[in-house]
C-alpha positions as CSV (number, residue, x, y, z in Angstrom):
1,M,0.1,0.0,0.0
2,R,3.0,2.4,0.4
3,L,3.4,2.5,-3.7
4,V,-0.7,3.3,-3.3
5,A,0.0,6.1,-0.8
6,V,3.3,7.6,-2.9
7,S,1.2,7.7,-5.9
8,L,-1.8,9.4,-4.4
9,G,0.4,12.0,-3.0
10,L,2.9,12.8,-5.9
11,L,-0.8,13.3,-7.9
12,M,-2.2,15.3,-5.3
13,A,1.2,17.6,-5.4
14,G,0.8,17.6,-9.4
15,I,-3.2,18.5,-9.4
16,L,-2.0,21.1,-7.0
17,V,0.5,22.5,-9.0
18,S,-1.2,22.7,-12.1
19,D,-4.0,24.3,-10.4
20,V,-2.2,27.2,-9.0
21,L,-0.1,27.7,-12.2
22,V,-4.1,27.5,-14.4
23,L,-5.7,29.7,-12.0
24,R,-2.6,32.2,-11.4
25,E,-3.3,32.7,-15.7
26,L,-7.0,32.7,-15.6
27,R,-6.7,35.5,-13.2
28,R,-3.9,37.2,-15.3
29,H,-6.1,37.0,-18.7
30,L,-9.1,38.5,-16.6
31,V,-7.2,41.0,-15.2
32,D,-6.1,42.0,-18.7
33,R,-9.6,42.2,-19.8
34,V,-10.4,44.5,-17.3
35,D,-7.7,47.1,-17.9
36,R,-8.7,46.8,-21.8
37,Q,-12.1,47.6,-20.5
38,V,-11.3,50.2,-18.4
39,V,-9.0,52.1,-20.3
40,A,-11.2,52.0,-23.5
41,F,-14.7,53.2,-20.7
42,G,-11.9,56.1,-19.8
43,Q,-10.9,57.7,-22.8
44,L,-14.9,57.6,-23.5
45,M,-15.7,59.2,-20.4
46,G,-12.5,61.3,-21.1
47,R,-13.5,62.8,-24.6
48,L,-17.1,62.9,-23.2
49,G,-18.4,65.6,-20.5
50,P,-19.8,64.6,-17.3
51,G,-23.8,63.6,-17.0
52,L,-23.6,60.8,-19.5
53,L,-24.2,58.6,-16.6
54,S,-27.2,60.5,-15.0
55,P,-29.7,58.3,-13.2
56,A,-32.2,60.5,-15.2
57,D,-31.6,58.7,-18.3
58,P,-31.0,55.0,-17.4
59,A,-31.4,54.0,-21.3
60,R,-27.8,55.7,-22.0
61,S,-26.0,54.5,-18.7
62,D,-27.3,50.7,-19.8
63,Q,-25.5,51.8,-23.3
64,L,-22.3,52.9,-22.1
65,L,-22.2,49.9,-19.4
66,G,-23.1,47.1,-21.8
67,G,-19.6,45.8,-23.0
68,L,-18.5,46.1,-19.3
69,D,-19.0,42.2,-18.8
70,L,-16.1,41.8,-16.1
71,I,-17.0,44.7,-14.4
72,S,-19.5,44.9,-11.5
73,D,-18.3,48.0,-9.4
74,F,-16.9,50.9,-11.3
75,S,-16.3,54.4,-10.8
76,V,-15.7,57.6,-12.8
77,V,-14.2,60.8,-10.8
78,Y,-14.1,64.2,-13.0
79,L,-11.1,66.5,-11.2
80,D,-10.3,70.2,-12.5
81,A,-7.4,71.5,-13.0
82,S,-6.5,72.2,-9.1
83,G,-7.6,68.5,-8.4
84,S,-11.3,68.9,-7.2
85,V,-14.1,66.9,-7.7
86,T,-16.4,68.2,-10.3
87,W,-18.7,65.4,-10.9
88,S,-18.6,61.8,-9.8
89,A,-20.5,58.7,-10.5
90,S,-20.3,55.3,-9.4
91,A,-22.2,51.8,-9.3
92,H,-22.0,49.3,-6.2
93,H,-23.3,45.3,-6.6
94,S,-20.8,44.2,-4.0
95,S,-19.3,46.0,-0.8
96,A,-15.8,47.1,-2.8
97,R,-15.5,50.8,-2.4
98,P,-13.2,52.8,-4.8
99,P,-10.1,54.6,-3.6
100,D,-9.5,58.4,-3.5
101,P,-9.2,59.4,-6.8
102,A,-6.6,62.2,-6.0
103,A,-4.2,59.2,-5.0
104,V,-3.9,57.3,-8.2
105,R,-1.1,58.0,-9.6
106,R,-1.0,58.7,-13.0
107,S,0.2,56.1,-15.6
108,A,-0.2,54.9,-19.4
109,G,-2.3,52.4,-18.5
110,A,-4.6,50.8,-15.6
111,V,-2.7,50.3,-12.4
112,S,-4.0,48.9,-9.2
113,A,-5.1,50.5,-6.1
114,P,-6.1,49.3,-3.1
115,G,-9.8,50.2,-1.9
116,P,-10.7,52.0,1.9
117,D,-12.0,48.3,2.6
118,G,-9.2,46.4,1.2
119,S,-10.6,45.6,-2.2
120,T,-9.0,46.0,-4.9
121,W,-8.9,48.3,-8.3
122,R,-7.9,48.7,-11.8
123,M,-7.6,52.6,-11.8
124,V,-6.8,54.7,-15.0
125,V,-5.9,58.3,-15.3
126,V,-7.2,60.0,-18.6
127,P,-6.7,63.8,-19.4
128,R,-9.5,65.7,-20.7
129,A,-8.7,68.5,-23.5
130,G,-10.5,71.6,-21.5
131,G,-7.7,70.6,-18.7
132,G,-8.3,68.2,-15.4
133,V,-8.6,64.8,-15.5
134,V,-11.3,61.7,-15.3
135,V,-10.4,58.9,-12.8
136,V,-11.8,55.9,-14.1
137,G,-11.7,52.6,-11.8
138,A,-13.1,49.1,-11.7
139,S,-13.4,46.5,-9.1
140,L,-11.7,43.4,-9.6
141,A,-14.4,41.6,-6.8
142,A,-16.0,39.8,-10.1
143,V,-12.6,38.5,-11.2
144,D,-11.7,37.2,-7.7
145,D,-15.1,35.3,-7.5
146,I,-14.7,33.3,-11.0
147,V,-11.2,32.3,-9.9
148,T,-12.9,31.8,-6.2
149,R,-15.6,29.7,-7.7
150,L,-13.0,27.8,-10.2
151,L,-10.8,26.9,-7.3
152,I,-13.7,25.5,-5.1
153,F,-14.6,23.6,-8.0
154,C,-11.1,22.3,-8.4
155,L,-10.4,21.0,-5.3
156,I,-14.0,19.1,-5.1
157,T,-12.7,17.5,-8.2
158,E,-9.1,16.8,-6.6
159,A,-10.7,15.6,-3.8
160,V,-13.3,13.3,-5.7
161,L,-10.5,12.2,-7.6
162,V,-7.7,11.5,-5.0
163,V,-10.9,9.2,-3.4
164,A,-11.7,7.1,-6.4
165,L,-7.9,6.5,-7.9
166,G,-7.2,5.7,-4.0
167,V,-10.0,2.9,-3.8
168,A,-9.2,2.1,-7.4
169,G,-5.8,1.8,-6.1
170,W,-6.3,0.2,-3.0
171,F,-7.9,-2.9,-4.9
172,G,-6.0,-2.6,-8.1
173,V,-2.1,-2.4,-7.1
174,P,-2.2,-6.1,-5.0
175,A,-4.5,-7.6,-8.0
176,A,-1.3,-6.0,-10.5
177,L,1.4,-7.0,-8.3
178,R,0.3,-10.3,-7.1
179,P,2.8,-12.2,-9.7
180,L,5.5,-10.1,-7.8
181,R,4.5,-11.6,-4.6
182,D,4.4,-15.0,-6.0
183,I,8.0,-14.7,-7.6
184,E,8.9,-13.5,-3.9
185,R,7.4,-16.5,-2.3
186,T,9.1,-18.9,-4.7
187,A,12.3,-17.1,-4.0
188,T,12.0,-17.4,-0.3
189,R,11.2,-21.1,-0.9
190,I,14.3,-21.6,-3.2
191,A,16.5,-19.7,-0.6
192,G,15.3,-22.3,1.4
193,G,16.4,-25.3,-0.1
194,D,13.7,-26.2,-2.3
195,L,15.2,-25.7,-5.5
196,S,12.3,-27.6,-7.6
197,R,10.4,-24.6,-7.0
198,R,9.6,-22.4,-10.1
199,V,7.9,-19.4,-10.8
200,P,4.2,-19.3,-12.1
201,V,3.9,-17.7,-15.5
202,E,1.0,-15.2,-15.1
203,G,-0.5,-12.6,-17.5
204,P,-0.8,-12.9,-21.3
205,P,2.0,-14.1,-23.6
206,G,4.9,-11.5,-24.2
207,S,3.9,-8.9,-21.3
208,E,7.0,-8.3,-19.1
209,V,5.9,-10.3,-16.1
210,A,5.7,-13.2,-18.3
211,R,8.7,-12.5,-19.9
212,L,10.2,-12.2,-16.2
213,A,9.1,-15.2,-15.0
214,G,10.4,-17.1,-17.9
215,V,13.7,-16.1,-17.8
216,L,13.8,-17.0,-13.8
217,N,12.6,-20.1,-14.4
218,D,15.4,-21.1,-17.2
219,M,18.0,-19.8,-14.5
220,L,16.4,-21.8,-11.5
221,A,16.9,-24.8,-14.0
222,R,20.2,-23.7,-14.5
223,I,20.9,-23.4,-10.7
224,E,19.3,-26.6,-10.1
225,L,21.1,-28.9,-12.7
226,A,24.4,-27.2,-11.4
227,F,23.7,-28.2,-7.8
228,A,23.0,-31.4,-8.5
229,A,26.0,-31.9,-10.6
230,R,27.9,-30.3,-7.7
231,A,26.4,-32.3,-5.1
232,E,27.1,-35.6,-7.3
233,S,30.2,-34.9,-7.7
234,E,30.9,-34.5,-3.8
235,A,29.1,-37.6,-3.1
236,R,31.8,-39.2,-5.4
237,M,34.8,-37.7,-3.8
238,R,33.1,-38.8,-0.6
239,R,32.6,-42.2,-1.6
240,F,36.0,-42.3,-3.4
241,V,38.0,-41.5,-0.2
242,A,36.0,-43.7,1.8
243,D,37.0,-46.7,-1.0
244,V,40.4,-45.4,-0.7
245,G,40.8,-45.5,3.0
246,H,39.2,-48.6,3.2
247,E,41.4,-50.1,0.4
248,L,44.8,-48.2,2.3
249,R,43.7,-50.0,5.9
250,T,44.3,-53.1,5.4
251,P,47.8,-53.0,3.8
252,L,48.8,-50.4,6.5
253,F,47.7,-52.4,9.4
254,G,49.9,-55.3,7.5
255,I,52.6,-53.3,7.1
256,A,52.4,-51.6,10.5
257,G,52.1,-55.3,11.7
258,S,55.2,-56.6,10.2
259,A,56.7,-54.1,11.3
260,E,56.4,-54.7,14.7
261,L,56.8,-58.3,14.7
262,Y,59.9,-57.8,13.2
263,L,61.4,-55.5,15.8
264,M,60.3,-57.8,18.3
265,R,61.8,-60.7,16.4
266,G,64.8,-58.2,16.4
267,S,65.0,-57.3,19.9
268,L,65.2,-61.1,20.6
269,T,68.0,-62.0,18.4
270,R,69.7,-59.2,19.8
271,E,69.9,-60.7,23.5
272,S,70.3,-64.4,21.7
273,A,73.8,-62.2,20.0
274,E,74.9,-60.3,23.4
275,R,74.5,-64.0,25.2
276,A,76.4,-66.1,22.8
277,A,79.2,-63.2,22.0
278,S,79.5,-63.4,26.0
279,G,80.8,-66.9,25.8
280,A,83.1,-67.0,23.2
281,P,86.7,-65.6,22.8
282,E,87.4,-62.3,22.9
283,A,88.8,-61.9,19.0
284,V,85.2,-63.3,18.0
285,R,83.5,-61.0,20.1
286,A,85.4,-58.1,18.3
287,G,85.4,-59.3,15.0
288,R,81.9,-60.8,14.6
289,T,79.3,-60.4,17.3
290,V,79.9,-56.5,17.1
291,G,79.3,-56.3,13.3
292,D,76.5,-58.4,13.7
293,L,75.1,-56.5,16.4
294,R,76.0,-53.3,14.2
295,D,73.8,-54.6,11.4
296,V,70.6,-55.6,13.4
297,T,70.6,-52.3,15.0
298,G,70.8,-50.4,11.6
299,A,67.7,-52.5,10.3
300,D,66.2,-51.9,13.3
301,R,66.2,-48.2,13.4
302,A,64.9,-48.6,9.4
303,M,62.4,-50.8,10.4
304,R,61.0,-48.3,13.4
305,R,60.9,-45.5,10.9
306,I,58.8,-47.6,8.7
307,D,56.7,-48.9,11.8
308,T,56.2,-45.4,12.6
309,E,55.3,-43.5,9.0
310,A,53.2,-46.5,8.7
311,R,51.3,-45.4,11.7
312,R,50.9,-41.5,10.8
313,L,49.8,-42.9,7.5
314,T,46.9,-45.3,9.5
315,G,46.1,-42.3,11.6
316,L,45.8,-40.4,8.5
317,V,43.6,-42.7,6.8
318,E,41.7,-43.2,9.9
319,D,40.8,-39.4,10.1
320,L,40.2,-39.1,6.5
321,L,37.5,-41.6,6.8
322,L,35.8,-40.4,9.7
323,L,35.2,-36.9,7.8
324,A,33.7,-38.8,5.0
325,R,31.2,-40.8,7.8
326,L,31.0,-37.5,9.3
327,D,29.8,-35.8,5.8
328,E,27.4,-38.1,5.7
329,P,24.8,-37.5,8.2
330,A,22.7,-40.0,7.3
331,S,25.4,-42.4,7.1
332,G,28.1,-41.0,9.4
333,P,29.4,-42.3,12.7
334,A,26.2,-43.1,15.3
335,L,26.4,-40.6,18.2
336,E,25.9,-42.1,21.6
337,M,24.4,-39.0,23.2
338,A,24.4,-39.3,27.0
339,P,24.6,-36.4,30.0
340,M,28.1,-35.6,30.9
341,D,30.3,-32.6,32.4
342,L,32.9,-31.2,30.4
343,R,34.7,-30.4,33.4
344,T,35.9,-34.4,32.7
345,L,37.5,-33.1,29.8
346,A,39.4,-30.2,31.0
347,A,40.7,-32.9,33.4
348,D,41.8,-35.2,30.7
349,A,43.1,-32.1,28.7
350,R,45.5,-31.4,31.8
351,D,46.8,-35.1,32.2
352,Q,47.5,-35.0,28.3
353,F,49.2,-32.1,28.4
354,A,51.2,-33.5,31.6
355,D,52.1,-36.6,29.6
356,L,53.3,-34.7,26.2
357,D,55.1,-31.7,27.8
358,P,55.6,-32.9,31.5
359,D,57.4,-28.8,32.2
360,R,54.3,-27.0,30.3
361,P,52.7,-25.3,33.5
362,V,48.9,-26.2,32.8
363,T,46.4,-24.5,35.1
364,L,42.4,-25.1,35.5
365,S,39.9,-22.1,35.5
366,G,36.3,-20.7,34.8
367,V,35.4,-19.3,31.3
368,S,37.9,-16.8,30.4
369,G,40.0,-16.9,33.5
370,A,37.2,-16.0,35.8
371,G,37.7,-17.6,38.4
372,P,38.0,-21.9,39.4
373,P,36.4,-24.7,36.5
374,G,32.4,-24.3,36.7
375,A,30.5,-26.7,36.1
376,A,29.1,-27.9,32.4
377,P,26.6,-29.9,31.6
378,V,26.0,-31.1,28.1
379,L,24.5,-33.9,26.4
380,G,27.1,-35.5,24.3
381,D,29.2,-38.5,23.2
382,E,32.0,-38.3,25.6
383,A,34.3,-40.6,23.3
384,R,33.8,-38.6,20.6
385,L,34.1,-35.1,22.9
386,R,37.4,-36.9,24.0
387,Q,38.4,-37.2,20.6
388,V,37.8,-33.2,20.1
389,V,40.0,-32.5,23.2
390,V,42.8,-34.5,22.1
391,N,43.4,-33.0,18.5
392,L,43.0,-29.7,20.8
393,V,46.0,-31.1,22.8
394,G,47.9,-32.1,20.0
395,N,47.6,-28.6,18.2
396,V,48.6,-26.8,21.1
397,H,51.8,-29.4,21.4
398,A,52.8,-29.2,17.7
399,H,52.4,-24.9,17.7
400,T,53.8,-23.6,21.2
401,P,56.8,-24.0,23.0
402,P,56.9,-26.9,25.2
403,E,57.9,-24.8,28.3
404,G,54.9,-22.2,27.4
405,P,51.8,-22.4,29.8
406,V,48.1,-22.9,28.9
407,R,44.8,-22.8,30.8
408,I,42.5,-24.9,30.4
409,G,38.8,-23.2,30.9
410,V,35.5,-24.7,31.7
411,G,32.2,-23.5,32.8
412,Q,29.0,-21.8,31.1
413,A,28.3,-18.5,29.5
414,G,24.2,-18.0,29.0
415,E,22.8,-20.9,28.1
416,E,25.9,-22.7,26.6
417,A,28.5,-24.9,28.0
418,V,32.0,-23.9,27.0
419,L,35.5,-25.6,27.3
420,E,38.3,-23.5,26.2
421,V,42.0,-24.0,25.3
422,A,44.5,-21.0,25.9
423,D,48.0,-21.2,24.8
424,S,50.9,-18.8,24.9
425,G,52.2,-19.3,21.4
426,P,52.8,-17.4,18.2
427,G,48.9,-16.7,18.0
428,I,47.2,-17.0,14.8
429,P,46.6,-14.2,12.1
430,P,43.7,-12.5,11.5
431,G,43.4,-13.9,7.9
432,E,44.8,-17.3,9.2
433,R,41.8,-17.9,11.5
434,E,39.0,-19.3,9.3
435,R,41.7,-21.2,7.7
436,V,42.6,-23.3,10.6
437,F,39.3,-25.5,9.9
438,E,40.3,-26.4,6.5
439,R,41.0,-29.8,6.0
440,F,45.2,-30.5,5.2
441,H,45.5,-26.6,6.7
442,R,48.6,-26.5,8.6
443,G,50.6,-23.7,10.9
444,E,53.6,-22.5,9.7
445,T,54.8,-22.3,13.1
446,S,54.3,-26.0,13.8
447,R,57.7,-27.4,15.9
448,D,56.9,-31.0,14.1
449,R,57.1,-29.5,10.8
450,S,61.0,-31.1,10.8
451,R,59.4,-34.2,11.6
452,G,56.7,-34.0,8.6
453,G,54.3,-32.2,11.1
454,G,50.5,-33.6,11.7
455,S,48.3,-34.8,8.7
456,G,46.6,-31.3,9.0
457,L,43.3,-32.6,9.6
458,G,43.1,-32.5,13.2
459,L,41.1,-29.0,13.4
460,S,38.9,-30.2,10.6
461,I,37.3,-32.8,12.9
462,V,37.2,-30.9,15.8
463,R,34.6,-28.9,13.7
464,S,33.2,-31.5,12.0
465,L,32.1,-33.5,15.8
466,V,31.1,-30.4,17.7
467,N,29.1,-29.2,14.7
468,A,27.4,-32.9,14.7
469,H,26.8,-32.1,18.9
470,G,24.9,-28.9,17.5
471,G,27.7,-26.8,18.7
472,R,30.1,-24.5,17.7
473,V,33.9,-23.9,17.8
474,E,35.9,-20.9,17.8
475,V,39.0,-19.1,17.8
476,R,40.0,-15.9,19.2
477,D,43.3,-13.9,20.4
478,G,44.0,-14.4,23.8
479,A,44.4,-11.9,26.6
480,D,48.4,-11.4,26.1
481,R,49.4,-13.7,23.4
482,G,48.4,-16.8,21.8
483,A,45.1,-18.6,20.9
484,V,42.2,-19.4,22.3
485,F,40.1,-22.2,21.3
486,R,36.9,-22.3,22.3
487,V,34.3,-25.2,22.1
488,V,30.8,-24.4,23.0
489,L,27.9,-26.5,23.2
490,P,24.2,-26.6,24.2
491,L,23.9,-26.9,28.3
492,H,21.7,-29.7,29.0
493,R,19.4,-29.2,32.1
494,E,18.2,-32.1,33.9
495,P,14.7,-32.2,34.6
496,A,13.3,-30.9,38.4
């Protein structure tokens, strides 16, 4: 309805402006016509003597005044050379009173002069041949009456027109805009994920609305196809990752098992060689057994590297499989939800730091370091949330010095439970904060980079697992330095 109101406002403004211009031009035209009549009548009265408008001869008066169609009140005054009134005549059909003739200035044409009652007169001064002047004036009361009546008529017409157009617009504009509202509703449903919706084609073929609906439907069809192709591509990629992970896991387990078996056998062989060497002559111990032990030790180192890399590759495959399952909620890992408190995970995180970096000072606190740890009851899968904590601890271990202090905060923030891990490392640049959760993204400050570093999937797994619990994970700047990773989950309250 705002469109109707704006349209009516503009219409009223346009009509008022046109009324003012038309009435102004009409009044100017009528005044010019009165001036011509007053000048002609004055020149006639200047050539003729006084007494022509005598009441004793009304026929002659009517003949002289018959052409003054816009003059209802007039005044004729004869002045001698000294300015004294020698004769005057007037006719009044209204309350207008003529001005003082002595105050009327002389001019080649008619001039305006105010009457004693505030009325407007058009006056002309015509000199006479024998001396003196005749002052002829006509009131503009008839002109003002015509303009006033026309103004009232215009206002009434305008009011009726605006009301009629307002009623027509109130019912007509919504009907005309119905196709646009249909387009709006369709766009809202499409934004909600229903890409199969189409804009209904209304109106005659070839109209603007029909052409717009056709173009939008073509665009929506292309978008739906593009989304379907992208979804299919992503599904194929997830299936590929899952298939590759399953195919790699079996040989990796075989490699890791064989390396571990070799190391176990190598340990027994080394012990047997040492026992045998202890009972042999000194020359044999120096010449053969030491060489044999050197060969066994070199092979052990190679097999240990094989075992380490096999375990690392196995962990990478397991992470890829977990992410592939998390990307498919329908076939993803089932979360065994149960009431728990995040303070348990905070205590586990402190123990893990003690195992990884015994010299690192670790403190437990409330959220943002305020007070002692607070209760943070949630409904979650404890095993999966422990995996979240393990990855956060591993991230701090990999990116901060081993002696850097760490604060583990746990508690409530409004209607949310919060677990945060704040380190004292170099921090994260603002442009990298969103990228740290990307898959295979590895920070440049990793202490493990020289040893091959992590897989770059830890924080991606953290975000996916937290999202699966209906929460979110955030990264912020620390109070002094470093970074703060916050796991935020919905607060769970037991029924009374």
